[in-house]
C-alpha positions as CSV (number, residue, x, y, z in Angstrom):
1,M,7.3,-11.6,-51.8
2,P,10.3,-8.9,-52.2
3,P,13.2,-9.8,-53.6
4,V,16.3,-11.0,-51.5
5,V,19.0,-8.2,-51.1
6,P,22.3,-10.0,-49.8
7,P,24.1,-8.1,-46.7
8,A,26.4,-5.2,-47.9
9,D,29.1,-7.0,-46.3
10,A,28.1,-10.3,-48.2
11,P,31.1,-11.3,-49.9
12,K,30.9,-10.6,-53.5
13,R,30.1,-13.7,-56.2
14,H,32.9,-13.7,-59.2
15,I,31.3,-14.3,-62.3
16,N,32.4,-17.2,-64.4
17,P,34.8,-15.7,-67.5
18,F,33.1,-18.7,-69.7
19,L,29.3,-17.4,-68.7
20,A,30.1,-13.3,-69.0
21,N,28.3,-11.6,-71.9
22,D,31.2,-9.5,-72.4
23,P,32.1,-9.4,-76.1
24,N,36.0,-8.8,-75.7
25,A,36.2,-11.6,-73.3
26,K,34.5,-14.0,-76.0
27,A,36.4,-12.7,-78.7
28,K,39.6,-13.4,-76.8
29,R,38.6,-16.9,-76.0
30,L,37.6,-17.5,-79.4
31,A,40.6,-16.4,-80.8
32,R,42.9,-18.0,-78.6
33,A,41.1,-21.3,-79.2
34,L,41.3,-21.0,-83.0
35,V,44.3,-20.2,-83.1
36,S,45.3,-22.7,-80.5
37,N,43.8,-25.5,-82.6
38,M,46.2,-24.8,-85.6
39,I,49.0,-25.6,-83.0
40,V,47.4,-28.9,-81.8
41,Y,46.7,-30.1,-85.3
42,L,49.9,-29.0,-87.0
43,P,52.6,-28.6,-84.5
44,Q,55.5,-29.9,-86.9
45,K,54.6,-27.1,-89.5
46,R,54.7,-24.6,-86.6
47,E,57.8,-25.7,-85.5
48,E,59.1,-25.4,-89.0
49,G,57.9,-21.9,-89.6
50,L,59.1,-20.7,-86.4
51,A,62.8,-22.2,-87.3
52,N,62.7,-21.1,-90.8
53,G,60.9,-17.6,-90.3
54,T,58.3,-18.7,-92.7
55,L,55.2,-19.0,-90.2
56,K,53.2,-16.4,-91.9
57,E,53.7,-17.9,-95.1
58,I,53.4,-21.8,-94.1
59,F,49.8,-21.1,-91.8
60,R,48.4,-18.5,-94.4
61,E,45.3,-20.7,-95.6
62,D,45.1,-21.9,-91.9
63,I,44.8,-18.6,-90.8
64,K,42.5,-17.4,-93.2
65,K,40.2,-20.3,-92.6
66,S,40.5,-19.3,-88.7
67,Y,39.9,-16.2,-89.3
68,A,36.8,-16.6,-91.3
69,E,35.1,-18.7,-88.5
70,Y,36.1,-15.8,-86.0
71,V,34.6,-12.9,-88.2
72,D,31.5,-15.5,-88.7
73,Q,31.0,-16.0,-84.8
74,M,32.0,-12.4,-83.9
75,G,30.7,-10.2,-86.7
76,K,32.7,-8.3,-89.5
77,D,32.7,-5.0,-87.4
78,F,33.7,-6.2,-84.4
79,A,36.6,-8.1,-85.6
80,D,37.9,-5.3,-87.9
81,S,37.8,-2.8,-84.7
82,T,39.7,-5.0,-82.4
83,N,43.3,-6.8,-82.4
84,H,42.3,-10.0,-80.5
85,F,42.9,-12.3,-83.3
86,Q,46.0,-10.7,-84.1
87,D,47.3,-10.9,-80.5
88,A,46.3,-14.6,-80.2
89,L,48.3,-15.1,-83.6
90,N,51.4,-13.2,-82.0
91,D,51.1,-14.8,-78.2
92,I,50.2,-18.6,-79.2
93,L,51.4,-19.2,-82.9
94,A,54.6,-17.1,-82.8
95,G,55.0,-18.0,-79.1
96,G,55.1,-14.2,-78.4
97,Q,57.1,-12.6,-81.2
98,R,55.1,-9.9,-83.2
99,M,55.0,-11.4,-86.4
100,F,51.1,-10.4,-87.0
């Protein structure tokens, strides 16, 4: 039986981004999830760091642990060659400020 080919004018199916094999999409999702977890579990710490300008210092250990998990899942070469984790820190933890 020959494969079924949709007609040329058939609407294209959108690929679910959570099922995509794009490593950049996966890395961005992972980085954002890891950084978001810091805020969920330590909201007062974040508020204090933003208010006092000490966000980098007071989250230093949490960032190290999250980055280690990121590297473990994405691989060191990939993690070192992209800014996805840094972007997530700036966008989410720092509330859009460029601190990392």
